[in-house]
C-alpha positions in Angstrom: 0.0 0.0 0.0 2.6 2.4 0.9 4.6 1.4 -2.3 1.4 2.3 -4.3 1.0 5.7 -2.8 4.5 6.4 -3.6 4.1 5.5 -7.2 1.0 7.7 -7.4 2.9 10.5 -6.1 5.8 10.1 -8.4 3.3 10.2 -11.4 1.7 13.3 -10.1 5.0 15.1 -9.8 6.0 14.1 -13.3 2.7 15.3 -14.8 3.2 18.6 -12.8 6.9 19.0 -14.2 5.7 18.3 -17.8 2.9 20.9 -17.3 5.2 23.5 -16.2 7.6 22.6 -19.0 4.8 23.3 -21.5 3.7 26.4 -19.9 7.3 27.9 -19.8 7.7 26.9 -23.6 4.6 28.6 -24.4 5.4 31.7 -22.6 9.0 31.7 -24.1 7.4 31.4 -27.5 4.9 34.2 -26.8 7.8 36.5 -25.5 9.8 35.8 -28.6 6.9 36.9 -30.9 6.4 40.1 -28.9 9.9 41.0 -29.1 10.0 40.4 -32.9 6.9 42.6 -33.3 8.3 45.3 -31.1 11.7 45.2 -33.0 9.6 45.5 -36.4 7.7 48.4 -35.0 10.6 50.0 -34.1 12.1 49.7 -37.4 8.9 51.2 -39.1 8.9 54.0 -36.5 12.4 54.7 -37.4 11.9 54.6 -41.2 8.9 57.1 -40.9 11.1 59.5 -38.7 13.9 59.3 -41.2 11.4 60.2 -44.0 9.8 62.9 -42.1 13.4 64.5 -41.0 14.3 65.1 -44.7 13.8 68.7 -45.5 11.8 69.7 -48.5 13.8 72.9 -49.9 12.5 74.9 -52.6 14.9 76.4 -55.2 14.8 78.3 -58.4 16.9 79.2 -61.4 18.7 82.5 -60.2 22.3 82.5 -61.2 24.8 82.9 -59.7 23.1 82.3 -56.5 21.2 79.1 -57.7 21.2 77.1 -60.9 21.9 73.8 -62.7 25.5 72.9 -64.1 25.9 70.8 -67.3 25.4 67.6 -65.1 21.8 69.0 -63.8 23.2 69.4 -60.3 22.2 72.5 -58.4 25.1 74.9 -57.8 25.8 78.4 -57.0 26.5 81.0 -54.1 23.1 79.9 -52.1 23.3 76.2 -53.0 26.9 75.8 -51.7 26.3 78.0 -48.4 23.0 75.9 -47.7 24.9 72.5 -48.3 27.7 73.8 -45.7 25.0 74.7 -43.2 23.0 71.5 -43.6 26.3 69.4 -43.2 27.3 71.5 -40.2 24.1 71.0 -38.2 23.0 67.4 -39.6 19.9 68.3 -41.8 19.0 66.0 -44.6 17.2 67.6 -47.3 16.1 67.4 -51.0 15.6 70.2 -53.5 12.2 71.0 -55.4 12.2 73.4 -58.1 9.5 76.1 -58.4 8.9 79.5 -59.6 9.4 82.3 -57.2 5.8 82.6 -56.3 5.2 79.1 -55.8 8.0 78.9 -53.5 7.0 81.9 -51.3 3.3 80.4 -51.1 4.7 76.9 -50.5 6.9 77.8 -47.5 4.0 79.9 -46.2 1.5 77.0 -46.4 4.0 74.6 -44.8 4.5 72.5 -48.0 8.1 73.5 -48.0 10.5 73.4 -44.9 12.7 76.2 -46.5 13.5 78.1 -49.6 17.0 78.6 -50.7 17.8 81.4 -53.2 18.5 85.1 -53.4 15.5 86.1 -51.4 15.0 89.7 -50.2 14.2 90.1 -46.5 11.3 92.5 -46.0 8.3 92.9 -43.7 5.6 91.6 -45.9 7.5 88.3 -46.3 8.3 88.1 -42.6 4.6 88.0 -41.9 4.2 84.7 -43.8 7.5 82.7 -42.7 10.6 83.1 -40.8 14.0 84.2 -42.4 17.5 83.4 -41.5 20.3 86.0 -40.8 21.1 87.8 -44.0 24.1 86.4 -46.0 24.4 88.9 -49.0 23.6 92.8 -49.3 22.5 93.8 -52.7 20.0 96.3 -54.5 18.0 96.8 -57.7 19.4 97.5 -61.1 18.2 98.5 -64.5 18.9 96.7 -67.8 18.6 98.3 -71.4 19.6 97.4 -75.0 23.2 98.1 -75.2 24.0 101.2 -77.6 26.2 99.9 -80.2 26.9 103.1 -82.0 25.9 106.8 -82.5 25.0 106.9 -86.1 21.6 107.1 -87.7 21.7 103.2 -88.4 20.3 102.1 -85.1 17.2 104.3 -85.7 16.8 103.1 -89.3 17.2 99.4 -88.0 14.1 100.5 -85.4 12.1 102.1 -88.1 12.5 99.0 -90.5 10.6 96.5 -88.6 7.3 95.6 -87.0 4.5 97.9 -87.2 6.6 100.5 -88.8 7.2 98.1 -91.8 3.3 97.6 -92.2 2.9 101.2 -92.1 5.4 101.8 -94.9 3.6 98.9 -96.9 0.2 100.5 -96.6 1.5 103.8 -97.8 3.3 102.2 -100.8 0.1 100.5 -101.7 -1.9 103.5 -101.5 0.5 105.4 -103.6 0.5 102.8 -106.3 -3.3 102.8 -106.2 -3.9 106.5 -106.5 -1.2 106.7 -109.2 -3.2 104.0 -111.4 -6.3 105.5 -110.7 -5.4 109.2 -111.6 -3.5 107.8 -114.7 -6.7 105.9 -115.8 -8.9 109.2 -115.4 -6.7 111.2 -117.2 -6.2 109.0 -120.2 -10.0 108.9 -120.6 -10.2 112.6 -120.4 -7.4 112.9 -123.0 -9.4 110.6 -125.3 -12.8 112.6 -124.8 -11.2 115.9 -125.1 -8.0 115.6 -127.4 -7.6 119.4 -127.6 -6.9 119.6 -124.0 -4.8 116.4 -123.8 -1.6 118.3 -122.8 -3.5 119.4 -119.7 -3.9 115.8 -118.5 -1.5 113.6 -116.7 -2.1 110.4 -118.5 1.2 108.9 -118.2 2.1 106.6 -115.1 5.2 108.7 -114.6 3.6 112.1 -114.5 0.7 110.6 -112.1 3.3 109.0 -109.7 5.3 112.3 -109.7 2.2 114.3 -108.9 1.2 111.8 -106.1 4.6 112.2 -104.5 4.7 115.9 -104.6 1.2 116.1 -103.0 2.4 113.6 -100.3 5.2 115.8 -99.1 3.0 118.8 -99.1 4.1 120.7 -102.2 1.7 122.3 -104.7 1.4 121.2 -108.3 -0.7 121.2 -111.2 -3.7 119.3 -110.5 -5.3 116.6 -112.7 -7.7 117.8 -115.3 -10.4 115.1 -115.4 -13.4 115.4 -112.9 -12.4 111.8 -111.5 -8.8 112.8 -111.3 -9.7 115.9 -109.2 -11.9 113.9 -106.8 -9.0 111.6 -106.4 -6.8 114.4 -105.9 -8.9 115.9 -103.1 -9.0 112.5 -101.5 -5.3 112.0 -101.9 -4.7 115.4 -100.1 -6.6 114.2 -97.0 -4.7 110.8 -96.9 -1.4 112.7 -97.5 -2.1 114.5 -94.2 -2.6 111.3 -92.4 0.3 109.5 -93.7 2.6 112.5 -93.0 1.6 112.6 -89.4 2.0 108.7 -88.9 5.5 108.9 -90.5 6.4 111.8 -88.1 5.2 109.9 -85.1 7.1 106.6 -86.2 10.4 108.6 -86.4 9.8 110.4 -83.5 9.3 107.2 -81.5 12.4 105.7 -83.1 14.6 108.5 -82.0 13.2 108.2 -78.6 13.9 104.7 -78.2 17.4 105.0 -79.5 18.2 107.6 -77.1 16.5 105.8 -74.2 19.7 104.9 -72.5 20.7 108.4 -71.9 17.4 109.3 -70.4 17.4 106.9 -67.6 19.8 108.2 -65.0 18.0 107.3 -61.7 14.8 105.6 -60.5 12.7 108.8 -61.1 13.1 108.3 -64.7 11.5 104.8 -64.8 8.0 106.3 -64.7 8.6 107.4 -68.3 9.6 103.9 -69.9 8.0 100.5 -70.4 9.3 98.2 -67.8 9.2 94.4 -66.9 10.1 92.6 -63.8 9.6 89.1 -62.3 6.3 88.2 -60.5 6.4 88.2 -56.8 10.1 89.6 -56.7 11.1 92.5 -54.6 11.5 94.6 -57.8 7.8 94.1 -58.3 7.2 95.4 -54.8 9.2 98.4 -55.3 7.5 99.3 -58.6 4.1 98.9 -57.0 4.9 101.2 -54.1 6.0 103.8 -56.5 3.1 103.5 -58.7 5.0 102.7 -61.9 3.4 100.8 -64.5 5.3 97.6 -65.7 4.8 94.0 -67.0 5.2 90.7 -64.9 6.9 87.8 -66.1 7.2 84.4 -64.7 11.1 84.6 -64.8 14.1 86.8 -65.7 14.6 85.0 -69.1 11.2 85.9 -70.2 11.8 89.5 -69.4 14.9 89.4 -71.4 13.1 88.1 -74.4 10.4 91.1 -74.2 13.4 93.4 -74.2 15.1 91.8 -77.1 11.7 92.1 -79.1 11.4 95.7 -78.4 8.2 95.3 -76.4 9.7 97.0 -73.4 12.3 99.5 -72.8 14.1 98.2 -69.6 13.9 95.4 -67.1 14.1 96.3 -63.1 15.7 93.4 -61.0 18.2 92.4 -58.5 21.6 94.0 -59.7 23.9 90.9 -59.1 21.7 88.5 -61.0 21.3 91.0 -63.9 25.1 91.6 -64.0 25.9 87.8 -64.0 23.3 87.0 -66.7 24.5 89.7 -69.0 28.0 88.9 -68.6 27.3 85.0 -69.3 24.5 85.3 -72.0 24.0 88.7 -73.4 27.1 90.7 -73.3 26.5 92.0 -76.7 23.0 92.7 -76.6 22.1 94.4 -73.1 24.1 96.3 -70.3 23.3 97.3 -66.8 23.1 100.9 -66.0 25.5 102.4 -63.4 23.2 103.5 -60.6 21.9 101.1 -57.7 18.6 101.6 -55.8 16.3 100.1 -53.1 19.0 98.5 -51.0 18.1 94.8 -50.1 19.6 91.8 -48.0 19.4 88.2 -49.2 18.3 85.5 -46.6 16.8 81.9 -46.6 13.2 81.4 -46.0 12.2 78.9 -43.2 8.6 77.3 -42.4 7.3 79.2 -39.5 8.0 77.5 -36.0 10.9 75.4 -37.2 13.0 74.8 -33.9 16.4 74.4 -36.0 16.0 78.0 -37.0 18.6 79.4 -34.4 20.8 76.5 -35.1 20.7 77.4 -38.8 21.6 81.1 -38.0 24.5 80.4 -35.9 26.0 78.0 -38.5 25.1 80.6 -41.2 27.0 83.2 -39.2 30.0 80.9 -39.0 30.2 80.1 -42.7 29.9 83.7 -43.8 32.7 85.0 -41.6 35.0 82.1 -42.7 37.8 83.2 -45.5 36.3 80.8 -48.0 33.0 82.6 -48.2 34.9 85.6 -49.5 36.7 83.4 -52.1 33.2 82.0 -53.2 31.8 85.4 -53.7 34.8 86.4 -55.7 34.6 83.2 -57.8 31.0 84.0 -58.9 30.7 87.8 -59.0 34.2 88.9 -59.2 34.2 91.1 -56.3 
């Protein structure tokens, strides 16, 4: 009996041991699964944080401050400076190219974390987003067509194009038509009245000579026929209109040819046709001065209008104008000597960014280093 009790006790202990071992295995397996799940969640969270920590930095073509090289990589004064700052404080970023007004609205709405470029610091923009410390002092300048010579040929070249050519075409057509009609009427008159044929202008040369003489305002023997005299009266009225049109065209050509000498300071801008870039600081200046102008999407569009003669001058940031003309338009345009509306460039930062103070400290460090002056000299030569 005692032996039987002992055997039962041993069996119970064995069963309990097996149950404990099974529970331990189940617990260990559950803990392993939980650990793997936690590790996976940590990795996913880290990936999300890494993605959200990549700054979206807006940029635009504004050489020599920001532009793409032959390999499609962003280079320029602003780009190099921002790369140095980002590396110094550990910011990961990617560039996104937009037009100027899209950059400003993007950083204002929070779609962009920063904007890199020659952005003028002013009170209106400061209400929409934050600015870093200024890194470059600048001002506005004016570009006009280059004055190639002082002879009459520039004026003649201006006359012989566009609306002027169409006006001259209409004048020549009218002259040929009146000559033919008068010659026709005078020949009919000569046939009907042979005794007075010597009074008529029956030949084309005689009719053309009379038409030209009347056109320049001189008096001459008028046609003898009734039809010819009616045409003569009409031609006299038309001649006055033609003469007035030619006078206006020549005066306009002379004014445009001498335009460059007439823009000596910002006060002269009100008298000429201007263009500038949309949402730029130069647009703000022209609006404040109540000066009429045409807005373009970018500076290259403004140069296109100037080349076509649709505007007389461009108002924009002077360093950018100098660089573009030196690089692309040296034989066509030039920057006038005066500078006005002093301005300072800075980077735009989305409002509320905690990194702003760190960026400013790094920015001061980079712009006070000796290689900053070398960078400015490399791009601007000063």
